[in-house]
N, C-alpha and C positions, 0 to 999 in steps of 0.2 A: 325474151329471156327472163322475164319476171312474171310469167303467167304459169302458175302451178295449181294443181288439184291434188293436194296431199293424200287423199284416200285412193288415188290412182298412181301418183308419182312417188317413186321410191325416195327421191331426194330432189334438190333444186337443180341438179345437172340435167334432169329430164327435159327442162325447157331448152337448154342448150342443145341437147340431142335433137329436139324438134326443129331447131333453127338451122341445122346442118345444110338444108337445101339452099340457104342464103349465103353459104360460105363457099370458098374455093375448096376443091377436093383435098388439097394438102392441109388446109386448116380443119376441115370437117373430120378427117381421120384421127386427129389428136384429141378430139372431144371424147373423153372416156368417163363414164359415171363410176363413182366409187361403189363398191359392193355393199357397203353398209347403208342402212336407211337413215334419213334425216331424223333428228330428234329435236327436242326443245318444246317448251309448253305451247308456243304459238303454232308450230307445225302440227303437233299432235292434236291440238284442239281443232284446228282447221280440218284435219283429216276426220276427226270424230263427227264434225258437223257437216261434212260433205261440201266444204267451202272451196272456192276458187279465188285466186288472187287476181285483182283487177289493177293493172299498172297505170301509172301516170308518169309520162316521160317528158322531160324538158331538155332542150339544148343548153349546154354550158357555154355561154358566150365569154366568160372571163378566164377560161382555161386555154392553155396553148393548144393550137391545132395545126395540122399540116394541110397541104392542098388536097390530100386524099383521106384525111381523118376527121373524126368528129368525137366530141365528148358529150355525154348525156348523163343526167341524173334521173334515176328511176325510183319512184316510191310506189307503194301499192296499198290497197285496202282489201279486206277479205269479204267476198260476197257469199254469204251462207244462205241456203234455201229457206231457213226460218227467219232470216232478216236480222238475226242477233249479231251483236258486235263481238269480234274476236280481238282481245287485247294484243297490242303490238309488243313483241319481245324487245327490250332495250338492245340497241346495237345492231339491229337487223336492217334498219333503213337510215338514210337512203343508200342506194347502191350507185356508184359512179362507174360508168362504162367508158372505155376508150376504144373506138373502132377505127380500123384502117381498111380502106376499100380499094379494089382494083378498078381499072377503067370500065369494066363491065358491071360495076356496082356490087361485086361479091365481097364479102368480108374475108380479108386475107389474114387479119390478126385482130385480136381484142383482148382486153383485160378489164378487171374490175377490182 
């Protein structure tokens, strides 16, 4: 959910759309991408350079969890073909996700 290729993805919801096979049918149908493209210096620069985000995800052990849920913190770096750095836009990272799973390990709810 934090792997994006901005020159191909209209916005960050594209990653959630790709994750729909991991969700229950009821949860997957409510993932709808906005019609407007993502903006911001970081996203636009990543698109210009053909970069893809590379996530680093860690479990949050200090947060409340349920028997069927998990909390994770996601951070990412941009991998650009020319190897140059793409400056991080303040306030974009980290992203904390809260997932609830079914007995079949399908995501039936999430938030961030």
